[in-house]
N, C-alpha and C positions, 0 to 999 in steps of 0.2 A: 386412251382406249384404242386398241388395234383396229385396223380396217375391217377385219373379220368380225370383231365384236360390234363395231358401228353398224355394219350391214345387218347383222342379226337383230340389233335393237330396232333398226328401221323396219325390218320384217315383222317384228312383234307389234308395231303400231299400225299395221295395215288392217282395214276393216275385214272381218272374217266372212265375207260372202264366199260361198263354196266354190263358184266358178273362178272368182278372182284368186282365192287362196290356192286353188289347184294350179293356176297359171304361174303364180309366183314360185310355188314349190318346184315345178318342173323346169323352170328357167334358171334356178339357182345352180351354181357350180359346186356347191357343197351339199353334203347329205343333210336334209332337213327333216326333222321328226317333230310332230305335234303330239303332245301327250297330256293326259289329265293329271290331277293332283295325286292320284294313286300310281302315277308313272305308266299307265296303260296307253299304248300307241293308238292315236286316232287318225293320223296322216303320216304317209311314208312316201318320199319322192323317189324318182328313178335313180338319182345319184346315190341315194342310200342303198338301193338294190345293187348298184355297181360296186360299192365299197364293201358291203357286208355280205352280199350273195343271197339275200332274202327278198322275195317279191313283196309287193304291197299287201297282197292277200294274206301272205304268211306272217307279216309283221303286225298288221292292224289287229288290235284286241289283245295283244300280248304286252307284258311288262318289259320295258327296254332292258332291265338288268338281267332278265332271264335268258337272253340270247345274244346280246352284243357286248357283254362284260364277261371276262374270264371268271371261272367259278371261284378261284381263290380270292378274288377281289369283291365278290358280289355282296357279301354281308356288310363289309365296310362301306361299299358304294351305296347300298340301300339306306344305311343309316345317314350317310352324308347327304344324299339326295333328299331324304325325308326332312332332315333339319333345314336344308335350304328351302324346300317347297313350303314348309310351314312358316318360315321367316319372311317370305316375300308374297304372301297371299294378296296383300293390298298395296304392294310397291312394285314399280317397274324397274327392276334391277337386272343388270347384265353381269353374269359370272362367266369367266373363261378359265379353263384348267386343262392340263395335259394328263392323259391316262392311257391305259392299255385297252385296246378294243379286241373283239373276237369276231372273225369272219365265219361265214357259214361252214367253211371247210375245216374249221378248228384252228386256223392260223391266227396268232396274236400279232398285233402291229400297233405302233404308236399313234395316238389319236389326240387331236385338239378339239375341245368341246366348249361351247358357250350356250347359255340358257337364259331365256327371257320370259317373264310371266305376261300373259295376254288375257284381258277380260272379254269374254264372249257371252253377251247377254247375262245369264245367271251363272254361267260356268267360268271358272278360272282355269285357263289352259296354259301350257308352257311350250314355247318354240325352242327346239334344240337344234343347233347347227353343229355339224361334225365334219372335220377335215382330216384326211389321211396325210400325216406328216412323215411318212416313212422315208420319202426321198430326201426331205430336208434334214432328217436325223442322220441318214447315211452320209449326206454331204458334210454335216458337222463332224461326224466321226472321221471322215477322210481328212478334213482340214486339221482336226486335232492330231491325227497320226502324222500328218505332214509336218505340223509344227513341232511335235515331239522328235521326229526324225531330224529336223533342222537343228533343234536344240542339241541333240546327240552329236551331230556333226560339228556344231560350233564348240561343244564342250571338249571334243577330241583334238581340235587343231592345236598345234604347239604355240599358240599366241593367246594373249589375254584380250578377249573380245568383250565389248560393252555397247549397250544401246542407251542413248539419251533421248529424253523427250525434246520437244521443240524448244522448251525453255532451258534446256541444258541439264536438267535433273536426270539421274540414272534410274532406269526401270528394268534393266537386265544386265547381268554379268555372267560370263560362262564359267565352267568348272575350273579352267586353268587360272582364271582371275581369282576365284574364290580360294583355290588351293594355294596360290602364291601368297595372297594377303592374309589368309586364315579368317576371313570375315564373310558372313552371310550377306545376302542381298538386303535383309532387314537392317543389318548393322550399318550399311552405307547410308540409309535414310535419305536416299535421293541425292546425296552429296558425293562428289568424287575426289574431295581434297583431304580426306582423313588419313590417307596412306602416303601423301606426298611429303617429301623432305621439307622441313620448315624453311630451309634456305632457298628452296625452289618455289615455294607456295605462291608468294606474291607475284613473281614473274609469270608463272603458268596461269594463275587466275586472271591476270590482266590480259594475256594473249587469248585465253579462252572466251572471255567476255567480249573482246573485240571481234572474234570469229562469229560468235552468236549474233552480235549486232549487225554484222555485214553479210552473214550467211556465207562466209568463205570457208573453204577447207582449213582444218587446223592441224598443225604439225609442230612438235616440239620434242626436246629431250629433257627428261626429268628423272629424279631418283624416287623410287617407290619402296616403301617398307615391306619386307617379306614377313611371313608369319613368325619367324624366329627373331624379328627385330632388326635384321640387317637391311640397309638401304642399298638398292642396286639400280644402275642406270637403265632406262628404257626409252625406246623411240616410240612416241605416241602420235597416231594419225587418226583424225576424225573427219568424215565427209557427211554432208547433209543428204537426206532423202526427201525429194520434193513430190508434191501431188501433181495432178494434171494442170493446175493453175500456176505451177511453179512455186507454191508455198512450201516452206520447209515443215515437214511433219515429224521428222525424227532425225537423229544423228547416229551413225554407226562408226565405231572406232575399234582400233586394235593397238595393242602394245607389245613390243618385241624387246627382249632382254639384250642390251648392247653393252652390258657391264664389262665383259671380257674385252670387247673391242675398245672401250674407253680406257681400260687399264693399259692395253697395248699402245694406244695412241699416247697416253700420258707417259708411259715408260719410254716410248720412242723420242718424244720431245725432251724428256729428261735426259736421255742418253746423248742426244745431240748437244744439249746445253752443257752436259758434263764433259763431253769431248772438247768443246770449245774452252770450257773452263780449265780442263786439264792442260791444254796447250798453253793457256795464259799462266796457269799455276806452275807448270814445268819451267816456263821461262822465269817466273818470279821466285821459284823455290831456291834456285841457286843464289839469287840475289838477296833473299830474305832469311835463309837459315842462318842461325848464329854460328857460323863457321867460316874460316878463310878457305875459299875454294878456287883452284886454278888449274891450268894445264900447261905443259911444256912440250916442246918438240924433242925429238930423240937426243939432240945435242945439249939439252938443258935450258935453252932459251924459252922465256915465258911467251905464250901466245894468247892467254885469257886469264882474267882475274875477276871474280864476282864483286858486287858492290860492297859486301862486308870487307873483303880484302882491300878494296880501294879506300873505304872509310878508315880502316885501321891504319894503313900505311900512308894515306894521304896522296897516293900516286894513282892517277886515272888510267883508264884502259889503254889509251893511245901510247902513253909514256911507258906503261908497264910492259908492253909487248917488246920482246927482245932482251929484257933485262935478265941478269943473272940472279938466281934465287938466294944466293948466300949473302947478299948485301944487307940483310936485316938482322943478322945474328949479333950477339954481343961480341965486342972486339976480342975479349979473352977466350972466346970459343969459336971465332969465325974460321980460323984455319982448320981446326979439327972437323967442324961441320962441313966445310967445303971439301975436305978430303973424303969424307964418308959419301957425300953426294956424288962426287966424281967416280968413285969406285962403283956405285950403284949404276951410274949411267953406262959404265963399261961392261958390267956383268949382267945388267937387266934385273938385278935383285931388288925387291921392294926396300924402301927406306922408311923405317918406322922408328921414331925417337921422340924424346921430350926436349924442347929447346925454348930458350927465352928469346922472343922476337920484339923488335923495337916498334912502338906505336908512334903515330904521327906527332904526339906531344913529347916524344923522346923517352917515354917510360918503357921498360922491358917487362913483358909479362910471359909467364910460362904457357906454352902451347903443346898439345900432343899433335905431332905432325906425321902424316902418313902419305907416302908417294908410291903409287903402284903403276906398273907399265901396262899399256894397252897394246896388244899384239894383233897382227893380221893372221891370215890363214897359214902363212908359212912360219909363224912364230916370231917374226921380226917385230921389234918395238916400234910402233908408229907414233906413240904419244905417251906422255906421262900425266896422270891425273893426281892431283894433290889436294888434301884437306887438312886443315889445322883447327883444332878446338882449343879455345881458351880454357886452361885448367888452373889459372891463377887462384880462383876461389877454392878449387879442390886442394891445391897445394896448401893454401892457408888453412883450409878445414883440416887437412891432415896434421898440420902443425898444431892447430887448435885441439885436435883429437889427442895428440900426444900430451899436450898440456892438460887436457881434460882428464886423461887417465891418471896423470899425476895428482890432479886435484881430487879425482874420485877416490883414489887411495887415501888421500888426506881426509876426504869427507867420510869415508868408511871408518877411519879411526875416530873422527869426531862423533859419528853416529853411535859407535860403540860406547864412547864416553857419555853421550847423551842418554842412551838406554840404561847405562849403568847408574846414572844420576837421577833419573826420573823416579818419583815416589810410587812406583808400582812394579809388579813382577812382569817382565817382558821377555819374549823369546822369538826366534826365527827358525823356520824349517824349510827344507827343500820341497819341491812339488810332490815328492813321493811320501812326505810326512816325516822324513828324517830330520830331527832337530839338530841344527848345526851351530846354534848360539843361544845362550841364556844369559841375561844381564846379571850384574853383580848383586842386585837386590834379591833376585830369585835364588841365587846361590847362597846368599847370606841367610835368607829365610829358611831354606831347607837344610843348610849345612853341607850341601854337595859341592864337589869341585866341578869345573867345566867338563873334565873328562868323564866323571861319574854320571853326568846327566845327558850327554850327547846321545844322538840316535833315538832309541826308544827306552833308554834306561831311566829317563825322568819319571817313568810310571811308578818307580819304587817309592816316590814321595806321595803317592795317591792312596787314600784309604782303601784297604782291600775290598770293602763292600761296594765302593764307587768305581773301582778300576774298570770292570768289564763295560759298564754303561758309558764311561768316558771314552774308552778306546773305540767302542762301536760308533759313537757320535763323531769322533775324529776321523775315522775311516769313511764315514758317510759324507762328511764335508769334502774329503779328498776326492771321493768318487763323483760327487755331484758338482764339485767346484763351486759350492755355495757356502759362504761364510755363515756361521751360526753361533749360538751361545749354549753353554751347558754348565751345570753346577756340580761341584764335587768337593770333598774334604781333602786338604793337603796337610801333611805332617810338618810341623815346625821342627827346627833343629833340636828343641828340647823334648820332642816326642808328642807335643799337644797337637791335636787336629783342629783345624778351623775351616769353615766353609769359604770357598772361593768361586767366583764367576769366571769361567774360561770363555774369553771372547776372541774370535779370530777375524782376520781380514786378509784378502788375497791381494798381492802385488801383481799387476798385469802389465804386459808390454803394450806397444802401440797397436798391435793386432788383437789385443784382448786376451791373449794367452797368459796363463798364470806362470810367473817366474819364481815366486817365493810366497811363503805364508808368514804373516806376522801375528803374534798373539799376545794378549795380556791376561794376567790372573789377578782379579780384584777381590780383596777381602770383603765378604758380605756376611760375616758372622753376626754383626750387629743387626743387619737387616733380617737375617733368618730368625734371630731371637725376637725381633719386633713382629715378624709374621706369626711366630708361635704364640706370642702374647695376643696378637690380633685374633688368632684362631680361638684362644681361650676366652677372649672377650666376647667373640661371636657366640661361643657356646654358652657363656654366662647369660648373654642377651636372649638367646633362644630359650634357655631354661626360665629366665625371668618372665618372658612373654608367656611361656606355657603355664607358669604358676599364677600369673596375674590375668590370664585369659585375654591377653592383649596381643594383637598382630600388627605388624607394620607394613606399609606399602609406600611406593614411590612411583612417580609418573613424570617423564620428561615431556613437557607440554607440546613442543614442536617435533613431530615425527617419532617420538619415543614410544616404547611399549611399557605398560605397567609392570611393576615388580611387586610380588607378594612374598612375605616371609612364610616360613613353615607354619607358624601359628595362624597366619591369615588363611592359608589353605584349610587348616583344621577347623577354624571357626566357620568358614563358608561352606565346609562340607565337600571340598573338591580334593581329588588326588593330585599328586605332584605332576602327573602327566598333562594336566589341564593347563592350557596356555592362558596366562592372566589377561583379562579383557574386561571392558566395561559391560559388554553384552552378557558375559557370564555372571557378573555381579548383579546386573539388573534382573536377569532371569531368576536369581535366588531371592531377590527382594519380594516381600509380601505384596500381592496385587494392590492392596490399599495404599502402599507407600511408593509404588514405582514411579508415578508422575512426579512426586516430590524428589525422588532420587535423581531422575533425569534432569530436573530443573537445577538441582545443586551441582551436578557434574557440569552442566552447560555453563552455570554461573562462574565456577572456578576456572573452567577452560577459557572463558572470555575475559579473565583478568582479576577476578575476586582474589583477595589475599588470604582469607581465612575461611574455614568451614568447620562448623560444630553442629552436628545434627544427630538425631536418633531415628533409627529405622527398625522395622520388623523384617525378619527373614522367615521365609516359609521353606523348611527343610524337606528333603525328599521323603522322610518318614512321616510327614504331616505335622511335625511339631513346629512351634514358633520360637524363634530366638529374637532377643532384643539387643540391638547393636547400637553403640555410640561411635560416631566417626568424627575424629578431630584431625584437621589438616591445615597446613599453611604453605604459602608459596616461598620458595627460595630462589633468589636471583644471583647468578654467578657472574664473574667478571667477563666471561665470554659472551654474555648477553642472553644465554639460555636460561629458561625458567624451569624449575622442577617442583612438583607438588610432593611434599613429604607428609605422611600422616600415620595415624594409628587407628586400629579397629578394636574396640573394647566390648567383649561379650558381657552384657549386663543382664543376662537372663536370670542368674541367681540373685543379683542385686534387685532386679525388678520384682522377683517373687517375694523377697524379703520386704521390699518397699510396699508391695500390695498388702502384705500381712500387717506392716506398720500402719498403712493407711486405714486398714480395717479396724485396727485398735484405736487409732485416732478418731475414726468415725464413731466408734462406740463411746469414746470419751466425750466427743462433741454431742452425741445424742444424750448422754447422761447429763452433760452441762445444760443442754436445752431443757431437759426434764427438771433439773434443779431450778433453772430460771422460772419455769412455769410454776413451780412450787412457791417461789418467792413472790411471784406476782399473782398468786391464785386469787387474792381478794379483788385485784383489778379485773381479772378474768371473770369472776362471779358477777361483779358490778356491771361489766360491759355486756355480759349475756343477759343479766336480770333487766337491765334498762330497756332493750328492745322487746323483751317478753312482757314486761309490765305495760309498755305502750300498746302491744298487741291486745292484751286483756282489756285495757281501757277503751280502745277503739272498738273492740268487738262488742262490749257491753253497750256502748253508746249507739252502735249500729243496730243492735237488736231492739233497743228502745225506739229508735226511729222507725223501724219496720213494724213495731207492735202498735203504733198509733192507729186510730180509726182511719186516718188517711196517711198511709206510710209515706215517709219522706225518702223516696228512692235515691234521689240525687245525693243527699247527705250520706245515706248508707253506702253508696258506690264510692264516694270520696273517702269514707272511713275504711272501706275494704282495701282501697289502693294503699292507704297508709299502713294497714296491717301487712300487706305483701312486702312493702319496702322494709318495714321493721323485721319481718321474717328473714328477708334476704340479708339484712345486716347481721342478724344472729347467725345465719349460715356461714357468712364470710368470717365471722369471729371464730366459729367452731372449726372451719377449714384451716384458719391460721394456727389455731391451737393444735390441731391434728398434725399439721406439717411440722410444727415445732416439736411435737412429742413422738413422732413416728420416725423410725430409722429406715431410710431409703436411699437409693442411689441419687447423687446430686444431678440436677438437670440444669444445664446452663442455658440461659436465654438472654436476650437483649433487655437490659433493665435500666431504669432511671434511678440514680442514687438518691434523688429527692423523694421518689416514691418509697424507697426502702426506709428512709428516715421517718417519713410521715406515718407509714403503716406500723412501724415499731412503736411509735408514741401511743398508739391505741392501747397496747398492752400495759403501758406504764401509767396511765391516767390516774387510777385509784392509788397506786403505790406512791406517786408523787404527792397526791393530796394528803395521804396518810403521814408522810414524812415532811410535810410543809415545804415542799420543794417546787420551785417554778422552773419551767423549761421555755426557752426562747429558741426559735428556729430562724436561721438566716441562710436561706437556700439560694443557690446560684440560679440565675435566670436561664432556663433551657440548657442545662449542661449536656454534653454529649453522653451517649449511652455507654454502658460497660457490659461486658459479657460475664455472667456469673450466675450463681445459684441464689435465688431469692431468700430461702430459709436460712442458709448459712450466713449471708450478709446481714440479715435481720438479727441473727444470733450475736454477731459482733457488735452491732449498734446497741442492742439490749444490754449486752454484757458491760460495755463501756459506761452506759447510762446508769445501770444498777450499781456498778462499782462507785460511780460518783455520788449517787444518793447515799449509799452505805458509808462511804468515807466521810461525807459531811455530817451524817447522823452520829457516827462514832466519835467524831471530834468535838461535837457539841456547838458548832458555829451557829450563830443566830440567823444570819442571812444565807439562805441556801438557794443558789441559782445554778442552773445548767444552761449553757449556750451550745447549740449544735449547728455547725455551719457546713455547707458544701461549696467547694471552690474548684474552678478549672485552672490548674496551674499553667498548663501550656496545651498545645494541640494534641498531645499524646497522653496527658495525665489529668485525672480529677481526684479530689481528695475530700475526706470527711473529717471534721475537727470537733472533738467533744471537750469542752472546757467547763470547769466548775469553780465555785467560790470557796472550796475547802482549804485545808491547811497545806496542801501540796504533798510531794513525795520526798522522802528522805533521799538526798542525792546519792548516798552510798548504796541504796537499794535499786536505783534505776538500772544499772547494768544487768541485774539478775531478775528484773521485774517480769520478763516473759519466759523465764525458765519453768519447766514442769515441776509442780509441787512446791513452788516458792510462793508464799502469800504474806501479805502485810496485815491481814484481818485475823482476829482471834479465832474465828470459826471457819475460816476459808480452807479450801483443799489445794489451792495453787494450780488449778486446771483452767480457769476461765481465760486468762490472758494468754496462756500457752496455746490453747485451742484457737483463740482469735488470731494469733500470729500464724498458725498453720493454715487457717482458712484464707487469710489475706495473701500469704505467699503462694498458696495453691492457685489463687486467682491472678498471679503475676505481679502482685503489689508488695508493699512493705508497710509495717506499722511501727510507731515509735512513741515514747512517752517523755515528757519534760515538764519542768516547772515554768512559771512566768506567764500563766494564763492572764488574759485581760480582766478576768474576774478575781484574780488573786490566788487561784489554786493551781491544780494540775491541768495539763493539756495532753490529750491523746489524739494522734493523727494517723490515719491510714490512707495510702495512695492506691489507686487502681488504674490500670492502663485503659485508654479509650479503645473501644471496639473498632477493628478495621474491617475491610471488605472480606478478608479471608475468615475472620471470626463470624461474620454474618452467615457465611455459607456453611459453617461447621457448628452452629450454635445448638444443634441437637445432640451433640456428643455428651454422653453420660459418664460420670466418674464416681467412684465410691466415695461416700462422705456421710 
């Protein structure tokens, strides 16, 4: 809380006796106003009169906002004051704000206001203290202008100025600094090291930290990165700013670009070092260059020989001085050489020749020797300078070159012989395309002579239709200096044309320039025929795919893009411009099958070897296509895997299959109706039995109720029996209705034991009538299967009735049926129906399940065929054999155990 606010708060707590209040108000250095809740003035001190120009008499009784607040602020001020007054009715709160005031003469000025609530007996008053802050505001503006002016000055000086806090962090950089580094003050984030060259950073940081610790001025030279990324040398100096107590409160620094000075200093040091090195090198050059260097006086006597001369001759400097130069020539040339040298000394003419000079080991080596005179201003010879270069290697190279040329000519002859003997047509041309040689095999093939084919005349052997394209390709190779290949037909000597591959290669020198062209013509007639055959094969394949509604595809697993054949595009309904992709395929798959399609693609991408699946496609016209996809993985020796497969449009097959399924369903229904006819006596007996029980129980119950003292408990018990018998009759009727009604199959989770037991209900009377006993050997809690109850009951009934009829027809005395359920493994359960009949003729077993094949006199041959269709539709298989434990036939059908996926899809309906 400010001092002004604290004083105002204390004033608010004074007891409001009128004489004491007046004394306090008049002694205050600030304008003090006391007002009511409705902001009407009740007291106004003299300081308020001085500030606002209104006397106490003029102010008391008026609302403060009506005469001390500018008109444009009054409405907002009234609302704000009212909210404040309402919020502090019962709280002693001090509020201080700045606002614009209005003097009596209409002048506006800045004003600081604080307000405190005061409770006076029954009234809530508010003490308002106001202070004219015009002077402080003007002072702030002058300070701000001065600071801006100082910033402008600092920004214009041609040096990088920076200010650091006492801890060394940056809080200001001038425009020169920002322009040089290209960074804003915010980018510096208080750190000064982000633009320092990495090689200077640790040195500068260490020195700067030491200066901060000791409060000593800091000075260094460092490289700073310019906005364009270039580092330039700068001289950096920072000095501390201290307060009255000598404590450092800030650091001021400046940076000056000294890069050019550093370059000059570096260049100067380098120049001085180079000068010293040059002197040493000049001294050493003569001694180290691989040449014999010396000098002679005008009379021919030697006065200097370099180290190379000394090493070569074995004579050191002291002994060499004064020696005659002709003493190192071969004896057979010494007199001639000495004569030439003497003549040069007399005439002053240079002496340049090749001589063999004796080496320290006695060997004579060829040297190129040059002696030239050094003359003074008058033209007199004052010294002779001589240099000798060992040209022994050059002489040997020249000899080798001569021998090489001889060998080259021999090699050229051998090359021609080689080209003539290789089993291909070869030729050579100049850089301008002029053919200058064709091998013997080329000439033999075409029947041309060398003269007939040279230059550009070889084109006469090219098929007229291919000649322009071949010539253009050859000219393009010459222009671009790029070897290439082209195919054309060449005429054989007998007039037959065959396809050839023209392949060229450029012969280049050491600089890369072409010096000749070599080419071969390779017979590719067989390959062209194979390509033609391949094209025909591809056309046959495409037509086969079109006719069979089968498309092919391929996909290189690692980094490859899918490939679709034309028929695949057609089946999927895409034009050839569509890029093959899995996203496009998934978009075409029916929404019901998309999750399955994604899982299968992911499975084969992760390593599965085979894929065999059926999917539905939803075409753009709203129609549905049924698609079968077959694919397998192919592994190449390179290690790459590729998925190759086929898409088969099974829409027409599916439509035909649905028609066939409908017909089979009709036959199955007819078969069930026939079975119901065969077991009608059993059905009547099974229905009659519960109905008779209902009648008996009903009559007994009525008698119990008709007694003088009705036996209600007994009647209730009899009624419950009637209900149970009625439900039993309903279940029998429902089962008969299901057997006799043609409806879509409904797959559900079923117990094979329940299927067998429910089926036996329909056969009870039939078995008794045919003197046949049935035994059940059911597995203990076998796993459930997914299937249609009515269809599976039809299979069990059909097998059991066939057994009953077969035993009755054969006349066997002991008639027994054994029905077992067995769990073969964790994936399969089976039902086995065995009888004690005569068995099956082995020759008829292969055809037993064929449609319209029967072993009974009155049979239609549909029962077993329909049973097989039902079992296969459920994913199982059915078979027949002899060797039953009862001595007769054995029929077995297997069904797959339901899995988790079957459980989620058990509501699926199929025609049946």
